[in-house]
C-alpha positions as CSV (number, residue, x, y, z in Angstrom):
1,M,-79.1,-56.5,-119.1
2,K,-77.6,-56.2,-122.5
3,L,-78.7,-52.6,-122.6
4,L,-76.5,-51.7,-119.7
5,K,-73.5,-53.1,-121.4
6,N,-74.1,-51.2,-124.5
7,R,-71.4,-48.5,-124.8
8,N,-73.6,-46.0,-126.7
9,F,-76.4,-46.3,-124.1
10,A,-73.9,-45.8,-121.3
11,I,-72.6,-42.6,-122.9
12,L,-76.1,-41.3,-123.6
13,F,-77.1,-42.1,-120.0
14,T,-74.1,-40.3,-118.6
15,I,-74.8,-37.2,-120.7
16,I,-78.5,-37.2,-119.6
17,V,-77.5,-37.5,-115.9
18,A,-74.8,-34.8,-116.3
19,V,-77.3,-32.4,-118.0
20,L,-80.0,-33.1,-115.3
21,A,-77.5,-32.6,-112.5
22,T,-76.3,-29.3,-114.0
23,L,-79.9,-28.1,-114.4
24,F,-80.7,-29.1,-110.9
25,G,-77.6,-27.4,-109.5
26,V,-78.1,-24.2,-111.5
27,G,-81.8,-24.1,-110.3
28,R,-80.8,-24.5,-106.7
29,S,-78.2,-21.8,-106.9
30,L,-80.4,-19.3,-108.6
31,N,-83.3,-20.0,-106.2
32,R,-80.8,-19.5,-103.3
33,L,-79.7,-16.2,-104.9
34,T,-83.4,-15.2,-105.2
35,R,-84.0,-16.0,-101.5
36,N,-80.9,-14.0,-100.5
37,V,-82.1,-10.9,-102.4
38,E,-85.6,-11.2,-101.0
39,A,-84.2,-11.5,-97.5
40,M,-83.0,-7.9,-97.8
41,Y,-86.7,-6.9,-97.9
42,Y,-86.9,-8.1,-94.2
43,I,-83.4,-7.7,-93.0
44,D,-81.0,-5.3,-94.7
45,V,-77.3,-5.4,-93.7
46,D,-74.9,-3.3,-95.7
47,E,-71.5,-4.4,-97.0
48,Y,-69.9,-3.3,-93.7
49,G,-72.3,-5.5,-91.6
50,I,-74.3,-2.6,-90.3
51,K,-78.1,-3.1,-90.1
52,Q,-80.0,-0.7,-92.4
53,P,-83.7,0.0,-92.2
54,D,-85.4,-2.6,-94.3
55,I,-88.5,-2.1,-96.4
56,D,-90.7,-4.2,-94.1
57,H,-89.7,-2.2,-91.1
58,L,-90.2,1.1,-92.9
59,L,-93.7,0.0,-94.1
60,S,-94.5,-0.8,-90.5
61,N,-93.4,2.7,-89.5
62,R,-95.6,4.2,-92.1
63,A,-98.6,2.2,-91.0
64,N,-97.9,3.3,-87.3
65,T,-97.6,6.9,-88.3
66,A,-100.9,6.8,-90.2
67,L,-102.5,5.3,-87.1
68,A,-101.0,8.1,-85.0
69,L,-102.4,10.7,-87.3
70,L,-105.9,9.3,-87.6
71,P,-107.2,10.6,-84.2
72,V,-106.1,14.1,-85.1
73,F,-108.0,13.9,-88.5
74,D,-111.0,12.4,-86.8
75,N,-111.5,15.6,-84.9
76,Y,-112.5,17.4,-88.1
77,P,-115.7,16.2,-89.7
78,E,-114.6,17.8,-93.0
79,L,-111.8,15.2,-93.2
80,K,-113.9,12.2,-92.4
81,D,-113.9,10.7,-95.9
82,E,-110.2,11.3,-96.4
83,A,-109.4,9.9,-92.9
84,D,-111.5,6.8,-93.7
85,A,-109.6,6.4,-97.0
86,L,-106.3,6.6,-95.0
87,R,-107.6,4.1,-92.5
88,A,-108.6,1.7,-95.3
89,A,-105.3,2.0,-97.1
90,R,-103.5,1.3,-93.8
91,Q,-105.5,-1.8,-93.2
92,E,-104.8,-2.9,-96.8
93,L,-101.1,-2.5,-96.2
94,L,-101.2,-4.5,-93.0
95,A,-103.2,-7.3,-94.8
96,A,-100.9,-7.4,-97.8
97,K,-99.2,-10.8,-98.2
98,D,-96.4,-10.5,-100.7
99,I,-93.9,-7.9,-101.8
100,P,-95.8,-6.6,-104.9
101,E,-99.0,-6.5,-103.0
102,K,-97.3,-4.5,-100.2
103,A,-95.9,-2.1,-102.8
104,L,-99.3,-1.5,-104.3
105,S,-100.8,-1.0,-100.8
106,N,-98.0,1.4,-99.9
107,A,-98.7,3.5,-103.0
108,R,-102.4,3.6,-102.0
109,L,-101.4,4.7,-98.5
110,Q,-99.2,7.4,-99.9
111,Q,-102.1,8.7,-102.2
112,A,-104.6,8.7,-99.3
113,F,-102.1,10.5,-97.1
114,E,-101.3,13.1,-99.7
115,T,-105.0,13.8,-100.3
116,L,-105.6,14.1,-96.6
117,A,-102.6,16.4,-96.1
118,E,-103.7,18.6,-98.9
119,K,-107.2,19.0,-97.7
120,S,-106.1,19.5,-94.1
121,G,-103.8,22.2,-95.2
122,R,-106.7,24.3,-96.4
123,L,-108.6,24.0,-93.1
124,D,-108.2,26.1,-90.0
125,L,-106.6,23.5,-87.7
126,S,-105.5,24.2,-84.1
127,E,-101.8,24.9,-83.6
128,R,-101.4,21.7,-81.6
129,D,-103.0,19.6,-84.4
130,R,-101.0,21.3,-87.1
131,N,-97.8,20.6,-85.1
132,I,-98.7,16.9,-84.7
133,I,-99.6,16.6,-88.4
134,N,-96.3,18.2,-89.4
135,M,-94.2,16.0,-87.0
136,H,-95.9,12.8,-88.3
137,S,-95.8,13.9,-91.9
138,D,-92.0,14.2,-91.6
139,D,-91.8,10.7,-90.3
140,F,-94.2,9.4,-92.9
141,S,-92.4,11.1,-95.8
142,G,-89.0,10.1,-94.4
143,A,-89.9,6.5,-94.4
144,Q,-91.1,6.7,-98.0
145,T,-87.8,8.4,-99.0
146,A,-85.9,5.6,-97.3
147,I,-87.9,3.0,-99.1
148,L,-87.3,4.7,-102.5
149,N,-83.6,4.9,-101.7
150,S,-83.4,1.3,-100.5
151,R,-80.8,-1.0,-102.1
152,Y,-83.5,-3.8,-102.4
153,N,-84.9,-2.8,-105.8
154,R,-81.4,-2.3,-107.2
155,N,-80.4,-5.8,-106.0
156,V,-83.6,-7.2,-107.5
157,S,-82.9,-5.8,-110.9
158,S,-79.2,-6.8,-110.8
159,Y,-79.5,-10.2,-109.1
160,M,-78.3,-12.1,-112.2
161,D,-75.3,-9.7,-112.8
162,G,-72.9,-11.9,-110.8
163,A,-74.2,-15.2,-112.2
164,S,-72.1,-17.2,-114.6
165,F,-72.7,-17.4,-118.3
166,L,-73.9,-21.0,-117.8
167,A,-76.4,-19.9,-115.1
168,Q,-77.7,-17.1,-117.3
169,A,-78.0,-19.4,-120.3
170,L,-79.8,-22.1,-118.4
171,K,-82.1,-19.8,-116.4
172,P,-85.1,-20.3,-118.7
173,F,-84.9,-24.1,-118.4
174,V,-84.7,-24.4,-114.6
175,F,-88.0,-22.7,-113.6
176,V,-86.4,-20.1,-111.4
177,R,-88.7,-17.4,-109.9
178,P,-86.8,-14.1,-109.9
179,P,-87.0,-11.9,-106.7
180,Q,-90.1,-9.8,-106.4
181,A,-89.5,-6.1,-106.9
182,F,-91.0,-3.6,-104.5
183,A,-92.5,-1.4,-107.3
């Protein structure tokens, strides 16, 4: 009991509690900031409250567009290997669990699509099939352009910009996971 009445111990104890409470508070705030930034991956609302196409939705559009193109490519035996690669890349994208994994799968889907589009461009396709491919290619490319222009990665790279000096200084000590970039 004498220890609790010791003035030096009381001051040290107060300092330790204050430091731990500060670290805990900074950690919670930065983790909340991370969650808010990562939420934009799934639901993107601009500064005026208008819903924008989010990356998750755009990836779903790309996967659906690839699926819509596959029956056309399956009609041409010369494109079998490339169509199978596109199918596999689509499945990989659908199975991806986290944001970096989805980014890598999206890059593979893009590569498979470009290879298939290039090879199909050298073949003598029917007018109907060429029109279907062109229509879906525009959708596929448009979704990729929207992903590249998304505010998400800019917000990931600048998520600490609005944080206080104290939060930036204590970040290494509070075990905060930064938001995952889609890159």
